[in-house]
C-alpha positions in Angstrom: -8.4 -8.2 10.3 -4.7 -8.3 10.1 -4.5 -11.6 7.8 -4.7 -9.7 4.5 -0.9 -8.8 4.3 -0.2 -12.4 4.8 -2.6 -13.8 2.3 -1.2 -11.2 -0.2 2.2 -12.7 0.1 1.1 -16.2 0.2 -0.9 -16.1 -2.9 0.4 -15.2 -6.3 -0.4 -12.7 -8.5 -2.5 -9.3 -8.1 -5.7 -10.0 -6.5 -8.7 -8.8 -4.6 -9.3 -10.6 -1.3 -12.5 -10.6 0.5 -14.3 -12.2 3.4 -17.8 -12.0 4.8 -19.0 -11.2 8.4 -18.6 -13.5 11.3 -15.9 -15.3 13.2 -15.2 -17.8 10.6 -12.9 -15.7 8.0 -12.1 -17.5 4.9 -10.8 -15.5 2.5 -11.8 -15.6 -1.1 -9.2 -14.2 -3.9 -10.2 -12.9 -7.2 -7.1 -12.4 -9.7 -6.9 -9.5 -11.4 -4.5 -8.7 -14.7 -1.0 -7.6 -13.7 -0.4 -5.4 -16.7 -0.2 -2.2 -14.8 2.6 -3.8 -12.9 4.6 -5.9 -15.3 4.3 -4.2 -18.7 7.7 -2.2 -19.7 6.0 1.2 -19.6 4.8 0.8 -16.0 7.0 -1.7 -14.3 9.8 0.8 -13.2 7.2 3.4 -12.0 6.3 1.3 -8.9 8.9 1.9 -6.2 9.2 0.5 -2.8 11.4 2.6 -0.5 12.3 1.4 3.2 12.2 4.5 5.0 13.8 3.1 8.4 10.8 4.7 10.5 8.8 2.0 12.0 5.8 1.8 14.3 4.4 -1.0 16.3 1.4 -2.3 14.3 -0.2 -3.7 17.3 -1.0 0.1 18.7 -2.1 1.2 15.2 -4.6 -1.5 15.0 -5.6 -1.2 18.7 -7.2 2.2 18.0 -9.1 1.0 14.9 -10.6 -2.1 16.6 -11.5 0.1 19.7 -13.5 2.4 17.3 -15.2 -0.6 15.5 -16.2 -2.0 18.8 -17.5 1.0 20.3 -19.6 1.7 17.1 -18.0 5.0 16.3 -20.1 6.5 13.2 -16.9 7.9 11.8 -14.8 4.8 12.1 -17.5 2.7 10.7 -18.4 4.9 7.7 -14.8 5.2 6.7 -14.2 1.4 6.9 -17.4 0.9 4.7 -15.9 3.5 2.2 -12.5 2.0 2.3 -14.2 -1.4 1.4 -16.0 0.2 -1.4 -12.6 1.8 -2.4 -11.0 -1.4 -2.5 -13.5 -2.6 -5.1 -13.1 0.5 -7.3 -9.3 -0.2 -7.2 -9.7 -3.6 -8.5 -11.8 -2.2 -11.3 -9.5 0.2 -12.2 -6.6 -2.6 -12.6 -8.9 -4.6 -14.7 -9.5 -1.7 -17.0 -5.7 -1.1 -17.1 -5.9 2.7 -16.1 -2.5 3.6 -14.9 -3.1 7.2 -13.7 -6.4 6.1 -12.1 -4.4 3.6 -10.2 -2.2 6.2 -8.9 -5.2 8.3 -7.9 -6.7 5.1 -6.1 -3.3 4.7 -4.2 -3.5 8.3 -3.1 -7.0 7.9 -1.9 -6.1 5.0 0.1 -3.3 7.0 1.8 -5.8 9.6 2.7 -8.1 7.0 3.8 -5.6 5.6 6.4 -4.6 8.8 7.8 -8.1 9.5 8.4 -8.3 6.1 10.1 -5.2 6.6 12.2 -3.8 10.1 12.8 -0.4 8.7 13.8 -0.1 7.4 10.2 1.9 10.4 8.8 4.6 11.5 11.3 6.4 14.4 10.4 9.7 12.2 9.5 7.4 10.6 6.8 6.0 13.9 5.8 9.3 15.2 5.1 10.2 12.3 2.6 7.0 12.8 0.8 7.2 16.7 0.5 10.6 15.8 -1.4 9.0 13.5 -4.1 5.2 14.2 -4.3 5.3 16.3 -7.6 6.9 13.2 -9.0 4.0 10.7 -8.0 0.7 9.7 -9.1 0.1 8.1 -5.7 1.8 6.9 -2.6 1.2 5.1 0.7 2.6 3.2 3.3 1.5 -0.6 2.9 -0.4 -2.6 5.3 -0.9 -0.6 8.8 1.8 1.6 8.1 4.3 0.5 10.8 6.7 -1.5 8.8 9.0 1.5 7.6 8.1 0.9 3.8 6.5 3.7 1.3 5.0 2.6 -1.9 5.0 5.3 -4.7 3.8 5.0 -8.2 5.9 7.4 -10.2 4.2 9.4 -13.1 6.4 8.1 -15.6 9.8 6.1 -15.8 11.6 9.6 -16.0 9.7 10.5 -12.7 10.8 7.2 -11.0 14.7 8.1 -11.6 14.1 11.5 -10.2 12.5 10.1 -7.1 15.2 7.5 -6.7 17.9 10.5 -7.0 16.3 12.8 -4.6 15.9 10.2 -2.0 19.3 8.7 -2.3 20.7 12.2 -2.0 18.5 13.0 1.0 18.2 9.9 3.0 16.2 10.2 6.2 18.6 8.0 8.2 21.4 5.5 7.4 18.8 2.6 7.0 16.9 4.1 4.2 17.2 2.5 0.8 15.2 1.5 -2.1 14.2 -2.2 -2.1 13.3 -4.3 -5.4 9.6 -5.2 -5.7 7.8 -7.4 -8.5 4.7 -9.1 -8.7 5.1 -12.8 -7.7 4.3 -15.4 -10.0 4.5 -18.3 -7.7 3.1 -17.2 -4.2 4.9 -18.4 -1.1 7.6 -20.9 -1.9 9.3 -23.0 0.7 12.4 -24.6 -0.1 14.6 -27.5 1.7 18.2 -27.5 1.4 
């Protein structure tokens, strides 16, 4: 575990990443269509907001790994459900169902909160409360410690409202919207 975010950034496009049991982790990528992220009617609905509220991922992952190693049935069942949910989300993307993608992201957020009770501190809850009525789904990407909030607005007009509300009510002086798009190249290293 812990490599998914890195592979997601190194490889281009929208993809489903899988590994199999064991110590030899060789991720396999299955590419998915990017229409729900790039077509004009959807592109502006995907928002990335830097909240300025961070946590150390090390502590987040320690609790999760401890639950796995101690064979806590609740943790293991939730992780199995999350794996199936990733497959459902990939299918939703393949079928081009935008509203269902929002539902998938919302379910991911609920799963992450069940996995780690500290995922949704009061400061994050306050941000979400301001804009949740304009979203189909939202979540803190990765382990949730990086300070970013990913939102899928119901439509472009809802996206405008989300931006207005959060710009008028920032949680701190670091908070801001960050541009995002699907990479068509993956990681590029240049030399100057």
